[in-house]
FIRO-326499 format. One record per residue (C-alpha): residue number from 1; residue in three letters; x, y, z. Coordinates in steps of 0.001 Angstrom, whole numbers, always signed. Example, Ala and Ser with C-alpha at 12.3 -4.5 7.8 and 13.67 -1.06 7.14 Angstrom:
BEGIN
  resi  resn        u        v        w
     1   ALA   +12300    -4500    +7800
     2   SER   +13670    -1060    +7140
//
This chain:
BEGIN
  resi  resn        u        v        w
     1   UNK       +0       +0       +0
     2   UNK    +1218    +3494     -794
     3   UNK    +1613    +6053    +1977
     4   UNK    -1446    +8023     +920
     5   UNK    -3587    +4907    +1476
     6   UNK    -2403    +4598    +5061
     7   UNK    -3566    +7956    +6424
     8   UNK    -6876    +9796    +6385
     9   UNK    -6851   +13140    +4622
    10   UNK    -6529   +12001    +1027
    11   UNK    -9081   +10368    -1259
    12   UNK    -7313    +7021    -1190
    13   UNK    -6645    +7194    +2536
    14   UNK   -10254    +8118    +3303
    15   UNK   -11475    +5200    +1213
    16   UNK    -9124    +2803    +2998
    17   UNK   -10268    +4159    +6367
    18   UNK   -13943    +3631    +5554
    19   UNK   -13257      +97    +4334
    20   UNK   -11161     -808    +7367
    21   UNK   -13699     +627    +9824
    22   UNK   -16550    -1250    +8143
    23   UNK   -14594    -4486    +8239
    24   UNK   -13618    -3977   +11886
    25   UNK   -17202    -3086   +12854
    26   UNK   -18610    -6189   +11172
    27   UNK   -15957    -8325   +12860
    28   UNK   -16926    -6950   +16287
    29   UNK   -20609    -7656   +15680
    30   UNK   -20185   -11114   +14173
    31   UNK   -17354   -12512   +16294
    32   UNK   -17895   -10696   +19602
    33   UNK   -21180    -8898   +20159
    34   UNK   -23452   -11631   +18793
    35   UNK   -21721   -14487   +20620
    36   UNK   -24093   -16535   +22788
    37   UNK   -21777   -17026   +25772
    38   UNK   -19744   -14371   +27616
    39   UNK   -16470   -16317   +27255
    40   UNK   -15122   -19138   +25113
    41   UNK   -13621   -20934   +28122
    42   UNK   -10118   -21251   +26691
    43   UNK    -7131   -21382   +29043
    44   UNK    -4029   -19158   +28810
    45   UNK    -2065   -22018   +27232
    46   UNK    -4803   -22646   +24677
    47   UNK    -4924   -18967   +23737
    48   UNK    -1142   -18785   +23442
    49   UNK    -1170   -21652   +20967
    50   UNK    -3708   -19795   +18821
    51   UNK    -1872   -16469   +18936
    52   UNK    +1468   -17664   +17629
    53   UNK    +1770   -15781   +14323
    54   UNK    +4732   -13361   +14049
    55   UNK    +3883   -10025   +15617
    56   UNK    +6253    -8143   +13305
    57   UNK    +6558   -10129   +10062
    58   UNK    +9111    -9098    +7510
    59   UNK    +6353    -8388    +4993
    60   UNK    +2946    -7168    +6061
    61   UNK     -212    -9143    +5311
    62   UNK    -2378    -6094    +4570
    63   UNK    -5145    -4365    +6533
    64   UNK    -7929    -6758    +5569
    65   UNK    -5962    -9848    +6519
    66   UNK    -4765    -8290    +9776
    67   UNK    -8340    -7419   +10780
    68   UNK    -9545   -10873    +9783
    69   UNK    -6800   -12418   +11901
    70   UNK    -7999   -10517   +14953
    71   UNK   -11578   -11455   +14106
    72   UNK   -10643   -15117   +14142
    73   UNK    -8216   -15325   +17053
    74   UNK    -8856   -12438   +19465
    75   UNK   -12496   -11350   +19354
    76   UNK   -14003   -14832   +19898
    77   UNK   -11912   -15264   +23031
    78   UNK   -12566   -11837   +24560
    79   UNK   -14879   -11416   +27543
    80   UNK   -18306   -10355   +26280
    81   UNK   -18904    -7220   +28319
    82   UNK   -22263    -6656   +26632
    83   UNK   -23459   -10195   +27365
    84   UNK   -26007   -10076   +30216
    85   UNK   -24340   -13082   +31827
    86   UNK   -21000   -11320   +32110
    87   UNK   -21145   -10176   +35726
    88   UNK   -17705   -10433   +37275
    89   UNK   -15959    -7082   +37457
    90   UNK   -16596    -3365   +37178
    91   UNK   -16221    -3806   +33429
    92   UNK   -19201    -2201   +31753
    93   UNK   -20843    -2710   +28388
    94   UNK   -19984     +518   +26537
    95   UNK   -22794    +2650   +25162
    96   UNK   -23032    +3189   +21407
    97   UNK   -22613    +7002   +21730
    98   UNK   -19363    +6397   +23607
    99   UNK   -18167    +3995   +20932
   100   UNK   -18914    +6573   +18245
   101   UNK   -16988    +9181   +20229
   102   UNK   -14094    +6742   +20629
   103   UNK   -13872    +6398   +16857
   104   UNK   -13807   +10167   +16408
   105   UNK   -11244   +10874   +19102
   106   UNK    -8860    +8161   +17945
   107   UNK    -9079    +9277   +14311
   108   UNK    -8406   +12925   +15133
   109   UNK    -5670   +11931   +17616
   110   UNK    -5757   +15107   +19681
   111   UNK    -3288   +15398   +22562
   112   UNK    -4456   +17422   +25527
   113   UNK     -994   +18576   +26642
   114   UNK    -1206   +21908   +24821
   115   UNK    -3887   +24087   +23300
   116   UNK    -2235   +24200   +19889
   117   UNK    -2428   +20382   +19660
   118   UNK    -6079   +20173   +20672
   119   UNK    -7908   +23506   +20482
   120   UNK   -11559   +22445   +20538
   121   UNK   -10757   +19392   +22672
   122   UNK    -9088   +21555   +25316
   123   UNK   -12054   +23899   +25550
   124   UNK   -14569   +21054   +25543
   125   UNK   -12792   +19170   +28332
   126   UNK   -13027   +22324   +30417
   127   UNK   -16759   +22517   +29772
   128   UNK   -17271   +18863   +30703
   129   UNK   -15248   +19340   +33894
   130   UNK   -17392   +22357   +34824
   131   UNK   -20544   +20288   +34271
   132   UNK   -19155   +17516   +36488
   133   UNK   -18331   +19967   +39257
   134   UNK   -21941   +21149   +39083
   135   UNK   -23229   +17564   +39075
   136   UNK   -21390   +16814   +42314
   137   UNK   -22321   +20124   +43946
   138   UNK   -18811   +21553   +44089
   139   UNK   -18599   +25346   +44528
   140   UNK   -17424   +28087   +42189
   141   UNK   -13669   +27802   +41773
   142   UNK   -13766   +24012   +41500
   143   UNK   -11765   +22485   +38678
   144   UNK   -10589   +19153   +37383
   145   UNK    -8927   +17121   +34690
   146   UNK    -9626   +13873   +32876
   147   UNK    -7625   +10818   +33915
   148   UNK    -7240    +7184   +32949
   149   UNK    -9431    +6193   +35904
   150   UNK    -9629    +5820   +39665
   151   UNK    -6041    +4675   +40144
   152   UNK    -4643    +7851   +38617
   153   UNK    -7251   +10084   +40268
   154   UNK    -6621    +8638   +43728
   155   UNK    -2882    +9005   +43240
   156   UNK    -3248   +12624   +42193
   157   UNK    -5431   +13410   +45209
   158   UNK    -2852   +12100   +47661
   159   UNK      -26   +13789   +45744
   160   UNK    -1664   +17205   +46139
   161   UNK    -2720   +16509   +49720
   162   UNK     +808   +15452   +50681
   163   UNK    +2500   +18425   +49064
   164   UNK      +51   +20959   +50474
   165   UNK     +461   +19512   +53961
   166   UNK    +4253   +19435   +53775
   167   UNK    +4263   +23082   +52719
   168   UNK    +1901   +24205   +55464
   169   UNK    +3163   +22004   +58295
   170   UNK    +6888   +21823   +57563
   171   UNK    +7559   +24712   +55164
   172   UNK    +8796   +22212   +52610
   173   UNK    +8391   +22450   +48823
   174   UNK    +8302   +18752   +48012
   175   UNK    +8381   +19346   +44266
   176   UNK   +11770   +21057   +44550
   177   UNK   +13351   +19625   +47692
   178   UNK   +11752   +16209   +48097
   179   UNK   +10188   +14771   +51214
   180   UNK   +11081   +16282   +54600
   181   UNK   +12405   +14124   +57466
   182   UNK    +8962   +14369   +59084
   183   UNK    +7460   +12416   +56168
   184   UNK    +7940    +9181   +58107
   185   UNK    +5150   +10296   +60410
   186   UNK    +2623   +11097   +57672
   187   UNK     -559    +9020   +57609
   188   UNK    -3594    +8549   +55348
   189   UNK    -6822    +7152   +56769
   190   UNK    -9383    +5086   +54890
   191   UNK   -11849    +2265   +55370
   192   UNK   -10571    -1288   +55644
   193   UNK   -12778    -1906   +52585
   194   UNK   -11158     +919   +50576
   195   UNK    -9556     +238   +47207
   196   UNK    -5950     -954   +47168
   197   UNK    -4898    +2087   +45129
   198   UNK    -4654    +4116   +48340
   199   UNK    -1748    +1948   +49449
   200   UNK     -382    +1865   +45927
   201   UNK     -372    +5663   +45808
   202   UNK    +1376    +5868   +49188
   203   UNK    +4081    +3572   +47828
   204   UNK    +4526    +5655   +44685
   205   UNK    +4610    +8863   +46730
   206   UNK    +7509    +7638   +48864
   207   UNK    +5417    +7284   +52025
   208   UNK    +5161    +3502   +51998
   209   UNK    +2074    +1366   +52339
   210   UNK    +2301    +1470   +56133
   211   UNK    +1411    +5152   +55938
   212   UNK    -2138    +4074   +55065
   213   UNK    -4141    +3310   +58192
   214   UNK    -7214    +1140   +57705
   215   UNK   -10173    +2061   +59889
   216   UNK   -12732     -606   +60916
   217   UNK   -16152     -639   +59289
   218   UNK   -19678    -1019   +60629
   219   UNK   -22111    -3853   +59921
   220   UNK   -22798    -2373   +56469
   221   UNK   -19069    -2335   +55666
   222   UNK   -18939    +1454   +55777
   223   UNK   -16153    +3329   +57533
   224   UNK   -17195    +3672   +61184
   225   UNK   -16952    +7336   +62373
   226   UNK   -16475    +6279   +66010
   227   UNK   -13623    +3979   +65010
   228   UNK   -12173    +6831   +62961
   229   UNK   -12050    +9137   +65989
   230   UNK   -10437    +6384   +68058
   231   UNK    -7864    +5798   +65329
   232   UNK    -7042    +9509   +65148
   233   UNK    -6579    +9635   +68909
   234   UNK    -4237    +6653   +68734
   235   UNK    -2209    +8270   +65930
   236   UNK    -1907   +11459   +67959
   237   UNK     -644    +9496   +70973
   238   UNK    +2025    +7920   +68736
   239   UNK    +3088   +11299   +67289
   240   UNK    +1874   +10387   +63828
   241   UNK     +751   +13090   +61432
   242   UNK    -2486   +12309   +59559
   243   UNK    -2963   +14570   +56546
   244   UNK    -5673   +12932   +54423
   245   UNK    -8920   +11054   +54885
   246   UNK   -10310    +8938   +52033
   247   UNK   -14002    +8141   +51878
   248   UNK   -15270    +5508   +49483
   249   UNK   -18489    +5864   +47499
   250   UNK   -18856    +2307   +46288
   251   UNK   -16442     -335   +47565
   252   UNK   -15319    -2896   +45028
   253   UNK   -16839    -5953   +46683
   254   UNK   -20001    -4729   +48388
   255   UNK   -20624    -1326   +46825
   256   UNK   -20725     +222   +50284
   257   UNK   -20844    +4006   +50536
   258   UNK   -19113    +5546   +53548
   259   UNK   -21029    +8160   +55602
   260   UNK   -19512   +11014   +53641
   261   UNK   -21097   +13853   +55617
   262   UNK   -19740   +12533   +58925
   263   UNK   -16333   +11988   +57370
   264   UNK   -16363   +15568   +56083
   265   UNK   -17106   +16765   +59637
   266   UNK   -14156   +14771   +60932
   267   UNK   -11860   +16074   +58199
   268   UNK   -12844   +19636   +59057
   269   UNK   -12256   +19084   +62759
   270   UNK    -8803   +17555   +62246
   271   UNK    -7683   +19688   +59270
   272   UNK    -7453   +16701   +56902
   273   UNK    -7677   +16720   +53136
   274   UNK   -10947   +14891   +52392
   275   UNK   -10846   +12806   +49226
   276   UNK   -13792   +10740   +47994
   277   UNK   -13122    +7752   +45784
   278   UNK   -16369    +7690   +43785
   279   UNK   -14920    +5698   +40908
   280   UNK   -17702    +3123   +41291
   281   UNK   -20625    +4995   +42823
   282   UNK   -20198    +8440   +41301
   283   UNK   -22908    +7798   +38708
   284   UNK   -25489    +7897   +41512
   285   UNK   -25228   +11680   +41216
   286   UNK   -27352   +11346   +38068
   287   UNK   -30223    +9755   +39972
   288   UNK   -33000   +11477   +41877
   289   UNK   -33833    +8146   +43512
   290   UNK   -30365    +7115   +44716
   291   UNK   -28425   +10389   +44707
   292   UNK   -28850   +10846   +48470
   293   UNK   -26385    +7993   +49000
   294   UNK   -23697   +10490   +47985
   295   UNK   -24766   +13130   +50511
   296   UNK   -21633   +14904   +51727
   297   UNK   -19619   +14379   +48534
   298   UNK   -20036   +18080   +47775
   299   UNK   -17774   +18792   +50771
   300   UNK   -14844   +16796   +49405
   301   UNK   -11535   +18523   +48726
   302   UNK   -11146   +16160   +45794
   303   UNK   -12952   +13255   +44234
   304   UNK   -12376   +10507   +41717
   305   UNK   -15062    +9475   +39249
   306   UNK   -14850    +6811   +36546
   307   UNK   -16865    +6842   +33357
   308   UNK   -15853    +3329   +32309
   309   UNK   -18014    +1853   +35046
   310   UNK   -21599    +3031   +35653
   311   UNK   -21424    +5793   +33041
   312   UNK   -20954    +3028   +30426
   313   UNK   -17999    +4487   +28523
   314   UNK   -15191    +2620   +26758
   315   UNK   -12004    +2204   +28758
   316   UNK   -10213    +4375   +29710
   317   UNK   -12153    +7345   +30994
   318   UNK   -12072    +8995   +34424
   319   UNK   -11882   +12395   +36032
   320   UNK   -10214   +14004   +39018
   321   UNK   -12115   +16942   +40510
   322   UNK   -10866   +19551   +42985
   323   UNK   -13041   +21640   +45282
   324   UNK   -10509   +24476   +45003
   325   UNK    -8900   +24535   +41578
   326   UNK    -6089   +26613   +43050
   327   UNK    -4745   +23440   +44650
   328   UNK    -3410   +22431   +41251
   329   UNK     -566   +24838   +42083
   330   UNK    +1109   +22043   +44056
   331   UNK    +1897   +20190   +40839
   332   UNK    +1777   +22885   +38135
   333   UNK    +4773   +23477   +35881
   334   UNK    +5504   +25270   +32656
   335   UNK    +7422   +23979   +29665
   336   UNK    +8434   +26479   +27009
   337   UNK    +7407   +24236   +24104
   338   UNK    +3988   +23378   +25576
   339   UNK    +2665   +25911   +28062
   340   UNK    +4984   +28911   +28463
   341   UNK    +4151   +31292   +31284
   342   UNK    +3002   +34006   +28902
   343   UNK     +203   +31642   +27813
   344   UNK    -1096   +31734   +31395
   345   UNK    -1057   +35516   +31312
   346   UNK    -2900   +35499   +27970
   347   UNK    -5590   +33121   +29219
   348   UNK    -4633   +30176   +27002
   349   UNK    -6040   +26993   +28607
   350   UNK    -3300   +24976   +30286
   351   UNK    -4348   +21389   +31001
   352   UNK     -927   +19745   +31143
   353   UNK     -232   +21579   +34424
   354   UNK    -3210   +19763   +35976
   355   UNK    -2238   +16253   +34949
   356   UNK     +412   +13693   +35824
   357   UNK     +384   +12790   +32116
   358   UNK    +1858   +14736   +29225
   359   UNK     +406   +13182   +26086
   360   UNK    -3237   +12583   +26960
   361   UNK    -6266   +11348   +25047
   362   UNK    -9418   +13359   +24385
   363   UNK   -11463   +11019   +26571
   364   UNK   -13837   +13796   +27641
   365   UNK   -15492   +13452   +24224
   366   UNK   -17019   +10098   +25207
   367   UNK   -19160   +11261   +28149
   368   UNK   -19881   +14500   +26272
   369   UNK   -21421   +12693   +23297
   370   UNK   -23259   +10339   +25658
   371   UNK   -24617   +13135   +27859
   372   UNK   -25769   +15060   +24802
   373   UNK   -27321   +11996   +23158
   374   UNK   -29154   +10553   +26168
   375   UNK   -29520   +13304   +28757
   376   UNK   -29364   +12921   +32534
   377   UNK   -32753   +11250   +32991
   378   UNK   -32090    +8451   +30483
   379   UNK   -28648    +7751   +31890
   380   UNK   -30056    +7743   +35407
   381   UNK   -32688    +5196   +34415
   382   UNK   -29967    +2851   +33125
   383   UNK   -28096    +3058   +36411
   384   UNK   -31237    +2678   +38502
   385   UNK   -32316     -447   +36627
   386   UNK   -29108    -2232   +37608
   387   UNK   -29539    -1382   +41292
   388   UNK   -33094    -2694   +41162
   389   UNK   -31868    -5899   +39510
   390   UNK   -29279    -6333   +42270
   391   UNK   -32033    -6126   +44901
   392   UNK   -34044    -8755   +43025
   393   UNK   -30973   -10960   +42665
   394   UNK   -30350   -10714   +46401
   395   UNK   -33904   -11844   +47024
   396   UNK   -33431   -14804   +44688
   397   UNK   -30272   -15833   +46524
   398   UNK   -31864   -15403   +49944
   399   UNK   -34693   -17712   +48893
   400   UNK   -32341   -20408   +47541
   401   UNK   -31442   -23186   +49932
   402   UNK   -28075   -23871   +48270
   403   UNK   -26779   -20278   +48269
   404   UNK   -25748   -17916   +51057
   405   UNK   -26299   -14179   +50533
   406   UNK   -23570   -12366   +52461
   407   UNK   -25110    -8878   +52540
   408   UNK   -27935    -6906   +51006
   409   UNK   -26504    -4853   +48126
   410   UNK   -25995    -1090   +48338
   411   UNK   -25241     -643   +44652
   412   UNK   -25250    -3456   +42098
   413   UNK   -22620    -5809   +43538
   414   UNK   -24081    -8971   +45083
   415   UNK   -21738   -11186   +47113
   416   UNK   -22695   -14767   +47926
   417   UNK   -21430   -18301   +48416
   418   UNK   -22461   -21605   +46944
   419   UNK   -23279   -23687   +50028
   420   UNK   -25248   -26776   +49006
   421   UNK   -25178   -28097   +52560
   422   UNK   -26073   -25663   +55332
   423   UNK   -23813   -27564   +57743
   424   UNK   -20803   -27513   +55425
   425   UNK   -17629   -26402   +57246
   426   UNK   -16129   -23029   +56335
   427   UNK   -12934   -24612   +55073
   428   UNK   -14903   -26824   +52708
   429   UNK   -17003   -23868   +51550
   430   UNK   -13782   -21964   +50856
   431   UNK   -12307   -24740   +48710
   432   UNK   -15606   -25430   +46978
   433   UNK   -16224   -21848   +45891
   434   UNK   -12628   -21411   +44734
   435   UNK   -12963   -24556   +42606
   436   UNK   -16369   -23478   +41292
   437   UNK   -14946   -20153   +40133
   438   UNK   -12240   -21951   +38150
   439   UNK   -14789   -24329   +36683
   440   UNK   -17022   -21398   +35704
   441   UNK   -14273   -19659   +33753
   442   UNK   -13534   -22813   +31798
   443   UNK   -17240   -23412   +31215
   444   UNK   -17751   -19943   +29674
   445   UNK   -21538   -19724   +30051
   446   UNK   -21308   -17207   +32909
   447   UNK   -18503   -14895   +34027
   448   UNK   -18640   -14472   +37792
   449   UNK   -16118   -12836   +40127
   450   UNK   -14273   -14332   +43058
   451   UNK   -13412   -12515   +46270
   452   UNK   -12565   -13295   +49894
   453   UNK   -14949   -12353   +52699
   454   UNK   -13763   -12919   +56256
   455   UNK   -11129   -15295   +54944
   456   UNK   -13560   -17481   +52978
   457   UNK   -13663   -17584   +49175
   458   UNK   -16925   -16123   +47901
   459   UNK   -18566   -15351   +44559
   460   UNK   -19851   -12048   +43261
   461   UNK   -22199   -10720   +40629
   462   UNK   -21404    -7190   +39472
   463   UNK   -24636    -6377   +37663
   464   UNK   -23675    -3370   +35568
   465   UNK   -25548    -4353   +32422
   466   UNK   -28915    -2580   +31999
   467   UNK   -30034    -5255   +29520
   468   UNK   -29629    -8074   +32059
   469   UNK   -32746    -9540   +33665
   470   UNK   -33574   -11679   +36674
   471   UNK   -33844   -14621   +34265
   472   UNK   -30180   -14053   +33395
   473   UNK   -29293   -14077   +37092
   474   UNK   -31261   -17291   +37597
   475   UNK   -29490   -18839   +34606
   476   UNK   -26090   -17884   +36052
   477   UNK   -27038   -19476   +39362
   478   UNK   -27975   -22653   +37510
   479   UNK   -24547   -22659   +35868
   480   UNK   -22950   -22214   +39295
   481   UNK   -24947   -25212   +40523
   482   UNK   -23884   -27341   +37568
   483   UNK   -20243   -26389   +37975
   484   UNK   -20535   -26983   +41711
   485   UNK   -21887   -30463   +41113
   486   UNK   -19056   -31201   +38707
   487   UNK   -16527   -30053   +41285
   488   UNK   -18126   -32004   +44124
   489   UNK   -17974   -35250   +42192
   490   UNK   -14191   -34859   +42118
   491   UNK   -13254   -35909   +45648
   492   UNK    -9752   -34594   +45119
   493   UNK   -11030   -31010   +44812
   494   UNK   -13357   -30766   +47804
   495   UNK   -12591   -32973   +50755
//
């Protein structure tokens, strides 16, 4: 192929692009979207044997053949996120408007690290950020930036919180001089159910995972305010220096939402940066029916929200929001070739100073197109339907003699165990459910998650798909039963 056939912008390139996109779209529909089961069941070794063609051949095979190769070897063995019986992780089926936006943003290839690389994209991201700040009730002066997701957003929150605290408490500019000697005493508080990225961020920030103090939860697996006060008193007695409190709006396993208003009160009283990890539950802000679960989020100093979960956008797509946009000063920098200081004086938008990335995708286009296409009410109804399904699924489990519901759902995560015998010992239940999960993955008819609850292996439905029904849940439970029976007949698996 000649060069002008390989790039859009010429007649031959545009024709090649249309042909390739049509072929890729048909491959997705035929080999992925229309598949009857959520997974093929193939093992890593089996997949490796199928994907053994040279990655970089001496002579290319052409676009059509390359797409057809993926259609035959990759798409059929990908997890069917749109299949209603795919219910393992916070891995959503992406909405069609988001997929259309993904095609546009990848083709235009805008990079958000300077205005001259992405003029309209830069302005539009700012507008989407402003709309998000309004959605979460943040005040005038709030600001934000798009991220790859909760991991990056949580990291950025603790980065800014650490640097602001070190400046105020120790007179130290961490960006220039590094961590002060007092950094060994710094502590972050969060629920014992909080996401692991809090500890990961502490590691990356040079504080170490031990700087993260896990606070006990109540019976609903929410951070316990009384335990928080006791923990703070203990840290004070040990001359530790807490600087940040992380509340979770939607824990990974149970979807629990911490009492955000009470945590905000505590953060105010102890002068802590209050960050809310709403990567999972942030979409509740769309809903009139469930939005009250997020009460208090408007008092956060920062928050993380993901769009590739309950906003149904293609991966990756998240945002980091700041109550006071001026706090971006703790990480801002200027580079002459990207964002010289005279651009700031001239009012040229400067997004690279708000991000830990330089080159950055125009991911804000995906929620923008979706918001415009569907509106708040329609999106809210999609979210609400999944929470209602989770309640119905919990009822189905509670009424089943061979399953154990571990907790009523807060969002749309339902955690349970297969327990065919009510008197079965915990150790046996642990081994049985671990073996069932492995059998399920190889079976392929249902994709179900595994987790540990109180030291015992458990199963989980994450019911993100608005097209799923209670019949789908019942069918998945039947598959669990069948796989459980297969496992139990093997005396070497469950003693």
